[in-house]
Phi, psi and omega in degrees: 000148174238159175239132179232153177253135182245124178247146184234158179220156171053228185296331179297320177300317178298316181297334178265022177073026181085009180279124179272342180211139175229152174244132180233140171255126188227158173301151184294341179261023185284133175260162179306321178303318180294317180297318178302314180297317179301313184289326177294324176291318180287326182231080186304335178300332181297336179298337182283350181267092181296326189257024176295128177250158181237142170233139177244117180054050173071016175233133175304139181224149173277163186288354180272359181289131174276127184282149182242157178307135179070014174294152174249121182250124180257133173261114186252114180282166175297146179236157173222159180197185181198000000 
């Protein structure tokens, strides 16, 4: 088993009930794609965010990345500005 920290920002934080950080215990072969599916099942509102990005240890990551013990995963919502 591994433990990872999940941090949230903006609308993602709202969708997770105001939680800015979560800790998850996962099987050691968990990929980012697996974590994404778990979070989408637990928080269905996340499915509405087509442009949700993920970062692992402060670097953008593809969903095929295998997570490691003590990784920090950031859920980055779409942003707009001007």
